N, C-alpha and C positions, 0 to 999 in steps of 0.2 A: 044501689043494686036494683035491677029491674025485676019484675015478677017472674019473667022467664029465667033469669039468673038464679033467683031464689028456688024455683022449682027444680032446676038442674042440680043445685047443691043438695036439696032434700032427696031427690032421686038417687044421686050418687052415694049419699050417706046411707040410705036404706040398702042399696045394692052392696055396699062395702060391708055393712053389718051382716047381711045374708051370706056373703062370701066367707067371712070369718067363721060363722057358725057351721057352714058346710065343710070348711077345711078342718074344723074340729071333728065333725062327725065322721069324716073320712080318714082321720088319724094323720093327716098331713101336718097339722099343727098339734103339737103335744106339750108345749110349754107356754107359760104366761107371757114371757118377754116377746116371743115371736107373735103370739096372738095380739099383744098390745101394738106391736109395730104395724101389723097388717090393718089393725083397726084405725090407725091414725093417718097413715100415708095415703093421699088421694091418688089411687092408681090411674084414674081417668085423666089426671093432669099430665101423665106420661104417655098417653095415647089420645091426643086431642083430635085426631082424624077419625077415631073409631067410635061407633055407637056405644053408649054406656053399657048396654047388656053384654056386648062383646068384651069390653074392657074388664068387666067384673066376672066373666065366665071362668069357672075354675080350671077348665082344661083347654082353653083356647089360647093360641098365641096371637099377638098383634103384629102384623108386618111393619117393619121399620124401613128396610131398604131392600130392593130387588135388583137382580142383574138384568142384562139385556134380554135374557130368555124368560124373564118373569119368575125366576127361582129366588127364594129368600136368601139374602146375604146376611141380614140381621133381623131379629124379631124381639119383641118383649115376650119373655117366656111365660108359659102358663102359670097362673098363681099357685096351682097345686104343686108343681115341680119346684117353684121358688121356695115354697114353705118347707118342702121335704129337705131341700139342700141347706136351708138356714138352720133347720133342726139338726141336720148332720154336722154342721159347722160348730154348733154350741158356742156362739159368740158371747163374750162377757163385756160389761162396761169397761171402758178405758183401753180396749184393745186397738191395735193397728191392723187394719184389714185391707188387703188388695183384692179388687175384683177385676178379673180379666174377661173383657167383653162388656161393653157399655150399653146400657139402655136407659139408665137413670133411675128407674123405679127400684130395682134391686139394691142399688147403692143407697137410696134413701131409706129403705128398710134396714140396711146394715148400719146406717148412721143412727137410726133410732136405737138399735141394739147396743152400740158402743157408747152412746151418750155424748155429752159435751166434752168429756175428757178423752174420747177416742178419736182415731184418725182413719178416714176412709179415702182410699184412692181407687178410681176406676179408670181402666186403660182400654183403648181400642185401636186397631190398626187403620180404621177408616175415618177420615176427617169429617165426613158428613155425619157419621154416627156420633162421634165425640161432640161435635157442635150441637147436635140435636139433644144429646144427653145434658149438655151444659145449660141449654135454654130451659129444658124441662125442670132440671134441679133448681135453677134460680127461680123459676116461676112458682114452684111448689114450696119454696122456702128452705131449700137445702144447699145454700151457697157455700157451706163449709166443706162439702165433698169436693175432693180434688179430681179433676179430669185430665187425663194424659193421652196424647197421641203417640203411639209407639207400637212396634211389633213385640208382643209380650214374650216371644220366644227367648229374647235376650234379657228378660226380667225388667223390673222397675226399681232400680236401686235407691232412689232418693229417700224413701221413707223406710227402707229395709233395716232390720229384719221385721217380718210381719208375723203376728200371732196367728193369722188366718189368711189363706189365699183361696179364693173361690173363683172357679173357672166356669163361664157360662156359654161356652162353645164346645162342641165335641172335639176332644184332643186325641190324636192318634198316639202321642208319645208324651213323656214328661221330661222337659229339658232340664239340664243341671241348674239353671238359674232359679227355677221354682223351689227346688230343695235348698239351695244355698241361701235363698232369701227368707226361709222360714226360721223362726226362733227354735231353740232346742226342743221345746215342747209344743211346737206349732202344728197346725193341721192344714192339710190341703184337701179341698173338696173339688173333685174334677170329674166331668163326664168322660170317661176313658173308653175309647173304642178298641176292642180286641177282636180281630177276625170278623169285623163287620157288625158286632153287637156292642152296644154302649151301656155302661152302668155309671151312675153317679156314685163315686167311691169317696168315702171320708178316710183319708190316709193320715196317720200320725208318723212322726219321725221314728225311725228304727235304725240306730247307728247312722251309716251313710245312706241308707235307703229308706223305704216307706213300708208300712204295714196297714192293712185295712182295718177299720173299726166298724164300718157298716157299708152296705152298697144297696142301691135301689135302681130299678129300671128307669131309663131316661132317654129322651130323644132331643137332640139339639142340632142347629145348623153347624156345619163343620168349621173348624179352625181355618183361618186364612194365613197367608204369609209363610215364613220359614217352617212353621209347624204343621202345614197342611199335609193331609194324608195323600198317598199315591195309590189309589185303588185301581184294580183292573176290572173291567166290566165286559161281559159278553152278551149282546142282544141276540138271543136265540131265535126269536120271532117277535112280531109286534105284541107288546104286553108281557113278555117273558124275558127276564134278565137274570143272569148269574154274575155275582161279583165276589171278589176276594182281595185282601191286601197281602196274601201270602204268595210269594213268587214261586214257591214249589208246587202250587196247585195247578194242574193242567186245565186250561180253558180253551178247548178245541171247539170253537163255535159251531162249525159245520157238523162235527160228529155228535155233539150234545143235542143239537137240534134234530138230527136224524134219530137219536135215541128217543126223543119225545114222541116220535111217530111210531115207535114200536109198541106192542101191546103193553098196557099198564098192568103191573103186577103188585098185588097187595100182600103184605106179610104182617102177622099180628104177634105181639110180644107176650100177651097174657099178663102184662104189668099195668098198674094203675097210671092213668094220665091225670096229672095234677100239677099245680104251681108252674105254669108254662114258662114264666120268666126264669125261674131257677133251673128248670130242665134245659132251657135254651142255652144258658151259660155253660152248663155241664157238657152238653153236646158240642158246643162250639170249641171247647178246649180239648175234647177227647177224640173227636173224629180225626182220622189220619190224614184226610185231604178235604178240609172244610171250606165251604163257600156258603153264600146265602142266595137262596132262590126267591125272587120277587115276581109276582104276577099281578096284573091289573084286575080291577073288579070285573071287567067284561070277560076276561079269560076265566076267572074263578066262577062267575055266574054260568058260564058255558059248560062247566064241569070238567074242563080239560086239565086244570090244576086245582089242587085242594085249597080250601080256605086258609090254611096255615100260611100260605105264601103271600097273603095280602100285605102284611107288614114285614115280610121277610122271614124265612124259615131256614134253620141250619140244614145244609145239603152236603152229602158226601158225593164227590165226583171223581171219575177216572177219565181217561182219554175219550171214552165212548159211551159212558153210562152215568146215570145220576139217581140218587135216592134221597128222599126227604121224609120228614115226620108227618103223620096224620093221626086221627083218632076215630073211635066209633063208640057208640053207647054199649055198655056192658055192666050190668048190675053186679056181676061177680067180682069186678075190680073196683067197686065203689062208685060206679056211675059211668066212667069212661075208661077205655083201654087204649093204650098207645100202640101205634103201628107205623109201618113204612110203606110208602109208594116208591116203586123203582121202575126204571126204564133202561133198556139197552142190553147188550150181550153180557155185561157183568152185573146185571140186576141182582141175582141171587147172592153173589159174593158181597156186594155193597150192603144189601139188606141184612145179611148175617152179622156184619160188623155193627151196623146201626142198632139192630135188635138187642145185641149183647149189652150195649151201652144203656138202652132204655130200661132193660131189666136190672142192671147194676144200680142205676140211679134210683129206681123205685124201691129196691131192696135196702140200699145203704144210705142214701142221701136225700130222701124225700122229705125235706123240711126247709123252712125259710132261713136264709143266712148261714148255710152250711159251708160256704166257701171262705177261705182266708186268702187274700190277694196281696202279694208283695211286689214292690218294684225295686229291682236291684240295679243301681246305676253302674255305668262303666262298660268296658269291653266284654263281649260275650265269652263265657268259658268255652273250653274246647268241646265239652259235652253239655248240652242244655239239660237242665232239670226236667223231670217229667211234668207234663201239663204246663209248659212255659212257652212264651211267645217272644221272639226276638224283636226288639225295637231299635231305633237309631241310637238312643242314648242309654240303653240297658235292656233288661228283660223283665217281663211280667210273668211271675210264677204263681200258680194257683193250687191250693190244696183243699181237699174236702174232708169234713169230719161227720 
């Protein structure tokens, strides 16, 4: 081994140790088995093209494959998110685990968790991604991990049933095969997208369906193949987009763009602004005509749209008006107060609905983990339960306590 090789190994070991400590400090790692897995698997060996500091950065993804427009088709997920999901999965030695979405590194972590008596299968729809994962796994000494080329919408039956299924791409729906291929006490950890917002949800079997045990904010590249989402997007103007996966929501591009040119109106709730990820989930499920408003940094910096839209904010839209959440400093509400910005002829009516939800959440549900999420497979009932969303393979029903 050359001096340069020795230096690289020392640098990688030091960065990996720092990463594990930081993941502990941020409560992404909460158990010794997950800590031990992160401490031993050489993350940089699964990102050979990336600088060491990028490979070991807690919150950075590493591109694996891009499309012709330069958009990511596959990435190695951020270490922080991988740790959170592995803690959600609660993997034990000897388990059989299916990973949907291959990068190699996460599968190696899972192999460390299941040990020599466990079985790990990782599947991806893209031949290039599977081949790359295979090379990296072999190079890092994880030849026992099985790699499979397939569209996971149809399942991976060869080693089923699985004690755990972990999905590492944003899924719009939960196909029957994933539930069918779980053991009776199995767990599915999936970044599930509901009305444009995604949460990593740890689901346990609940009869024929699933019930959540935990959920965390997550962002992933979207699922490809048969399970891909079909979202509608309206480019209102350069740097301002409204999108939704709900066919009932009107997206009149011309009218909504005209609404943005009407005077901005602000309405204030008198309610505390806190825990934005929990509030976002609540709003997304309760707004009568929910979409997501996205704005570029240039648009936000100009003051035309609020900062909340940088990563997407729940919006309430009608044919010709739009309302979305904002905040302002207010010591009387604990630091910040939630409010609404609205545009268009229906601004006041939309703001009134939005404000009622902001107040109700602050009064009754302002805590972490207040939602219980169920997936009920099969044909939709004649009347959907309250706070539920229809999917292709069933419904997602959410309740708050």
